[in-house]
N, C-alpha and C positions, 0 to 999 in steps of 0.2 A: 247656349252653345257656343262656344268661339268656334269662327270658321276657319278651316284651314285652308292653308294653299296648296292650289292645284298644279304642283310644279313636275309633272311626271314628263319627262322629256322626251322619254322614247329612248330607243337603241341610236346611239348616235353613228356617222359613217367610221370606220376606222381612217387613224392619222395616216398618211402617207408623207412619204419625202418632196413630194412637188407643192404638197400647198401649206408647206412649211417655209415662214416667211423669211429668207435666207439675212438679210439685213446685212452683218459683217461677218458672218459666218460661210463664207464660200468655201474655204479651204477645208471645213468639216464634211459640207457635205459632198464634195468631191469626193472626198474618205469613206464615206459611207456609202454612195453607191459604188463605190470600187468594193466595198465589201459585201455590196448587195448581191453585186455579178459575180462573186468571190474570185476578183483579179487582184487584191490588195496585196503588196508586197507585204506589208506588215498584218500580223495575226491578231494583234491586241491596237485597243485605242481604248482610253479610256477619257469622258467628258464630264466637264464638273464647271459648276455655275449657280446664280443663285434660284429661287423656288419658282417655279414659272417662266424659266427662259429657255422651253422646250426641249429639256432633255428625256422626260418620258417621251414627248409626243417622238423622237426623233429615234428613241429604243424602239418603241410600238409598230413606229412605221416601218423600222428592220423586221419585224419578226413577221410582216404579209411574205416576206420572201421564204419560202420553204425552200429545206427543212430548217426551220428555227425555231428556237425555245427562248420565251422573255419569261424571265425570272426575278423575283422579286423576293424581302424579308419577310414573305407571307407564302411561300413558296413552300411546298413539300421539300424535306429534304432528301428524297430520291430523287426528285428530279434536276438536281445539283450532279450527279453522276451521267458521267462522260458517254454517250452511246454514239458509236460510227456513222448511225444514221442521219445524225444533227451536225449541220457544217456551218451553224452559225449559234452562238450563245450571247444571251444578252443578260447582263445584271444591272438593276435599276435601284436605286436607294441604296448605294452599298453600305454606308454612314451606319444604314440600320440593323446592318446582317447580325444576327445571334452568334452568340460563342459557336456556337455546334455550325453554323451554317458560314461561318466563316472559315473554318477548316473546311468544307465540302466546297469553297470557293477557290479557296487556296489549293486544294488537290483536284480540282478542273480544271486551272491554270497549267497544271504538269502534265494533266493527261494531253492538253490540245499543245504545248508546247512538243512534246514525245510523238505524235502524231504527224504534225505539219499537215492537217488536212482542214481542219475546222478554224473558224476565227471567233473570238471573244471580243465585245462591246462592253466595257462597265460603266456607270455613271454616278457620280455622288456628288454632294453640295460641296465641296471644297478640295484644295488639291490634294493628292492622293494622301501625299508624306502627312499633311495635318488630320487627316481619318483618324478615328480614336479606333483602331483595329488591331489586329494581331501584327507585328512587327512584319512575319514572313507576308500576311496579305499584303498589306504596306508596299511592300517590295517587290510583287508581284502587278501590281495595281502600275505601276512608273513600268512593267512590262510596252513595247512598244510606243507608240504615240500618244498625246497627253494634250488637250485641246480646253480651251475654256470659254464656255457656251457664252457669247456676248449678246447682252439685252437689245430689245428696240428701241430707240429715241422716241417720244413722244408722236413725232408728225407719222412714223412708220405706223406706231400702232394705232393712231384714228383713222388710217388708211386700211390698217387691216380689219379691224372692227367694222368700219364703213361698209368692206365689202364683204364680210361675215353676212353682218344684216342684209345686204342686199339681195345675195344667196339662197337667204333664207326666205326671204319676200317679207322681212322686217320693215315698218317704217317707221323712220326717228326723229321726233322732232328736233329742229336745229336748238344745239347749246347741249342735247342730252349726254352725249360722248366727251366733247370737253368738261362737262362738273364729273363724270365719274372718273377721268383721270385727274381731277383737281381733288377730289373728294372720298372716291373710292381707293380699294387696293388697285396695285398699278400690275401687277402679275397678268400677264396675257391670260394665263387658267382660271383666273377668278372674273378679267373684265369679259370674258368668251361664257361663262359660267354665268353672268349677271345679265349678260344679251338674251340667253337662252330664257331666262326666268322672267325675264320682262316680256318677254314674246308670250310666253304661256299668260301670265299674269294678264294682259292686255287683253286677249283671248277673253279670259273670266271675266274681266270688268266689262268687257265691249268699248275698251276705250282706247285711243291713239295712244301711243309709246310718246310721252313728255316728261319734264321735269316733275311734276306735280306726281303725275303715276309711279315716277323711280323712285321719290321720297315715300309715296304710300306703301311700295315694295319693300322698302329699306326697311320702315316702319315697323311691318309686321314681321318679315324675317326676326328684327332684334326683340319684339315681342316673343314671338313664338321660343326662340332662343333663352330667353329668360323665364321661361313658364319650367 
C-alpha cells in the first residue's frame, strides 16, 4: 500500500492587516485601516492583481472587524442581501461570480450607496473594466477607489518566508528558500503552503528540512497527483 503524506496542518490563525507584508502597498493598507475603523470617506474600494499577491488575505483580515460579511463565488445568494446590521461587505474573486450572484452583487452596490452607512470592498484578478461580467456590475466596481496590489520582490519574499519559518519553529537548511523561489511557484500563498507542508513532512520523516527532503516531498506530491 502506498504511503499517504501526513499533511494535516491544523487550523491556521486568521489573517490580519498587521501580518500583511506591505511592500509597495502602503496606500492600500492605510485605506483598508480607515475602512476597518469605519472612518474612510469612500465607501467602495476595488483591489486587483495576480494570484498570490494577497487580495484574499486583505479581505479576510477585514472580515475580522465585525460586523462584516465575507463573500465569495461559493457563498449562498441570500448572503448578498443587504442587512443594516452589517457595516462592511467583502466580495472576493469577483471574476468568478455566477450570473445570479452578479445580479445580487449589483443590487448590493445600490443598497449600500442608498443607505450611506456600510462599506463594500471587492477584489478580482484584473482591472474592473477587463472583467468578463455584466456591464452594469463592472461599472459599479469602478465606484470609489481602485488599487492594483503589487507583488513583493524576491528579497522581500525570502525575508517573509524566513520570518514565517522562525515564528513556527521550522529549521530550514541554507539554500531551501532560494531554491523554492527559483524552481517552485512564486506566489506567496503557494510558498507559504509548501513551508507548512515541509514542516509536517520533516516531523513525519524525523529529518531536518533540507533540499533533499524538499525534493522528496515534491516528488511524493507529484506521485499522489498523478495517481
